[in-house]
N, C-alpha and C positions, 0 to 999 in steps of 0.2 A: 563307421568308417567306410563301409561298403557303399553307403549313399554318396559319400564324397567321390569315391571312385566312379560311380555311375554318372554323377553330375559332370565329372571331368571328361568321361567318354562322350557324353551328350554334347558338351561344349566343343570338344574336338571334332565331332561329326558335323556340328553346325559350321565350324570354321572351315572344314574340308568342303562342305557343300557350297559355301560362299566362294571358296577358291575356284571350284569347278564352274560356278556361274560366272565369275569374273573372267575366267579363261574363255568361256564361250562368247561373252560379249566382246572381249578383246579380239578374238578371231573374227567376229563379225565386223568390227571396226577396221581391222586389217584388210578384210575382203573389200569393204567399201572404198578404202583408200587405194587398193589395187585397181578397182574399177575406175576410179577417178584418173589414176595414172594411165590406164589403157585408153580412156577417152581422150586425154591430152595427147598421147602418142599418136592416136588415129587422127586427131585434129592437125598435128604437125605434118603428118603424111598427106592429108588432104590439102593443106596449104602448099606443100611442095608440088602436088599434082596440079593445083590451080595455077601456080606460077608457070608451069609448062604448057598448060592447055587453056586457052582463052574461054572455051565453053564452060569450064568449071568455075572460072573466075566470076562469072555473073551470078552463080548460085552460092558463092562463098559467104556473103553477108547473112543469108538465111541459115546456112549451116552453122556459122559461128554463133548465132543467136540460140539455136537449138543446143549446141554444145554448152553454152553458158547456162542455159536452163537446166540441163542434165547435171552439170557440176554443182550448181546451186542446190538442187534437190539432194545430191549425194552429201553435200556439206551439212545440210539440215539433218539428214539421217545420221551422219557421223556425230554431229553435235548432240543429238538425242541419245545415241548409244554411249557417248562419253559421259553424259550426265548420269545415266543409269550406272555406268561403271564407277563413277565417283561415289554414288550412293552405296553401291556394293562394297567398295573399299572402306567407306565409313563404318558400315555394319561389320566388316571384317575386323576393323580396329577395335570396335566394341566387343566383339566375340573373343578376340585375343585377350583383352583385358579381363573379361569374365573367366576365361580359361586359366589365366595366370592367377587369379584369386583362388580358384579351386585347387590349383597345384600348390599354392602357398598353404592353404588350409590343410591339404593332405600331408604336406611335409610337416606341418606343425603337429598333426595328429600322430604321425609316425614317431616324431621326436618325443611326444608325450607318452606314447606307448612304450618306447624304448626306456625312457626314464622310469616309468612305473615298473617295468620288468626288472630293471637294474635295482631299484629300491626293494622290490620283493626278494630278489636273489640275495641282496645284502642282508635283509632281515633274516632270511633263512640261514645264511652263513653265521650271523650273529647268534642266532638261537642255538645252532650246533656248537659254536664256541662256548656259549654259556653252559650248555648241558655238559660238555667235556670238562669245563673248569669246575663244575659243581660235583663231579665224581670223585 
C-alpha cells in the first residue's frame, strides 16, 4: 500500500510540474501577444504622425514593411509556443489519467483493508460468543 501512496505522490508531482511548465509557456505567449499589441499601437501612432507631417509620409511604406516583418516573426514565435503548450496539455491529460488510476487503486486497497479488518473483528467476536456459549 505504501508503494501506491508513493506512486500517487510521484504522479501528483509530475502533474504539478507540468502545470508550472504550462503556466510559464502561457506567460511567454501573453508577453509575445502584448509585444504585438504594442507594435500595432506604435504603428497607429506613427500613421497619425505621418498624416500630420509630410516628411514622415515618405518613410511610411518602409516602416510599415518593418512592422509587418516584426509582427510576422512574433506570430511565428506565438505559434511555436502554442504548439509546445498543446503538447504540455496533452501530457497533463495523460498524467491526470495516470494519477486517477493510482487514486482508484489506493481507494480499492483501503476498501479491501477495511473489509479484511471487519472480517477479522467479526471472527474474533464470533469466537468470543462461541466460547461464552460453551461455558
